[in-house]
N, C-alpha and C positions, 0 to 999 in steps of 0.2 A: 461924228465924235466918232467918238470909237471907246467901246466899253470900259469902266474905269475899272473893272474887275480880271483883263487879260493878266492871265498868269498866274490867277488866283489858283491854290489845289483844292477842288470843292472834292473831291473822294476819304474815304476812311482808309489813309497809312498806316495803321494802331497794331496792325501784321507789320509792319518789315522789317528790315535786318541792315544793320549798317554793319559793314564790312570793311575792309582794307580799298583801296585804289584799285585799277580793274590794271592788267596786265595790256599792255598796246597792242598785243597778237590778236584779243577778241575785240576792241573797236577801231582797230584801223580800216579796214574800211567803211564804216562811216562815217570816220571823220573822215576820211579822202574823197567823199562824195557829199559832207557837211560844208565842210571848205570854200566850192564850187559857189554852196546854195549862200551863202553866205558874202563872199564875195558881191554876190549880186545881189544883197539883201534882200532877200529872198524871207534869212534870217538872222537875226540881228535883234535890233534894240528902238525905240521909242526915244529921241533925247530931250524931249517936253517933259516924260515925265518919269524918266533910266526905268522902263520895265523891255523883258527882252518878249521876243517872239517868235516863233518857227520851232519846229521840233522836227527828229529824226529817229523811225525802230526802221529793225528785220528780225527778225525774225529767227532763236537761235534753240535750241535745244538742252534744255537744266533740266532735264528730270534727274539729273541727278544732287538737285541742292533740293527741290521740289516734285514730287510723286501728281499728278496735275493731267487730265485728260484734255484741259484745252490749250489751246498754243499760248506758246512763253515767247518773249521775245528783249531786245537789245533798243535802248531810248536812248537817249537824252535826256539830262535833269533841268530840273525843272528853274527856273530863269537862268540859264545861261547863252541865253541867246546877244545877249552887249560881248563877251569872248568869238578871238576869232578866233584863235581857237582850243577845242577841247583836252585836255591828259582826262587819266586814267579815274580822275577828281571827280568828273562830270557829264558821263556814263552808268546806268544801274540797268538793272536783270528785271523786272518780271516775272516771277516768278506760277503766279499766279493769282488770278483775280473773278469779282464776282459781279458782274454786270448787275443784277435784281438789288441787290441790298449794296451798290454801288463801294468798291472795296477794292482795293489795291493790295498783290501780297510781291514790295520790290525785295530784290536781298543788291544791296553795294552802296557805294559809299554816301550817297543822295540821293532825294526826294525824287520821284519819276516825275514830268510832264508833268502837267494841270491835267495833256488832254490825254493822260495814257487811254483812260478810261471807253474812245471815241478809238483810238488803236488797234486795243483789246479786241474791237466790236468788227473793224474793219480783217481781220486775223482768223474773226470765227467764225462770219461772213462768206467767207471764200476759201477756201484751202489753199487757192494759188496761188497767197499772197502772201508775201516776202516780205515787202516794202513800204513802211510809210512812212510820204512825206506832207508836214502843215508849214504851209508857206504863209508869208502876208504880204499879199500888194494891191491895192488899193484900182488901179487898172485891170490889172488881169479881178480881179474878182467882177469887180463893175460888167466889162464883157463878157463872163461867165452868167452872168444873169441875163445881161441884157439880150445875150443872147441862145438865152434860153437853157442852157448847160444847166447838165442833176447840181438838183442842192433844196439841202435843209429848211427848214421853213425861216421863216423870219420871225416866231416867235420861238425860234427854240436859240436858249442860250448854250455858247460852248462848254465844252467838260462838263456835263449833267450825260444822268442815268436816261433822261428826253432823247438826249444826244444820241446815246450809244443808239440805242434804239434805235431811230431813223434814220441811222447810219447805215447803220446791217439790214434794213431793209429796200435803204438804196442799192446797198450795192447788188443785193440778189436777184433785184428787179432793172437794173442796169445795165448798159456795152459797155461805156466809157469808163477811162481808169482814174475818173476826177472831178471830183464836184464843189461847191461852194457851198459855203455856211453862210444862208445867208441874214442870220437873227448872231453871227460874231464877223462884224466887220474885218472885209481884206481878208477873213479863213476860209486857205482855199485848199486843200484833199486832194493829192495822186500817192499814186501806187504798185507797183504794178511787181515781177513778180524774182525782181529781179531790178538789182541797183544801178544798171547800163540801162534798162529800159523806163523805169522814172522817173531815170535823172532824164533821161531825152523825154520824156515829156512833160516835163513842167520846162526845159527851152524850150520848151514847143509854144507852150503859154505865154511862155516871155518872148517870146520874138511871134507870137500876135500880136500880144497885147499892148506889148510897152515897144518894143524897137522898133516896132512897123504905125505908132503914134495913132492906132486903132481912134 
């Protein structure tokens, strides 16, 4: 049974600034890769509950908008999983964050994905990571857990400070570019230093656990 609060924003977003839609030049690369993930249903929507799942982000420099020493990134907006294509209304900029106080500071036309704190923790854990993909697939998730792939504890729910802390520690001690969220059914995260590698690792997991009928 999937968590009933899938997609629910748990972080403090009171300091976010709403803006006009983003220009295509800012999100065209991330959108081209999201389309592929949507086509193979690694990003999508649960029809029975009409709840979207999956998100994608990439590191960006937004120091002209907000001066911070922490990583900044572009991420798909909350509850956009049901859309086959996203436009400038569906991506937003995470210009700063505070994991300790569980806050996200955004600048864009939509609230950031409910998993934004986790993305922030990943970028903070390794400065060479530039892309983060969060997918949902039961076969991949179960296969990774069965194979003892890196994973967060089953007691840790998604989109929480505890998840962010666990993810940061996991990445700092792991040699793989992916992990499963045991406390978030179907949730798997893949990351890399560029879109090509992150997508290739995602497709490899798909082929291993889904196409091969593992």
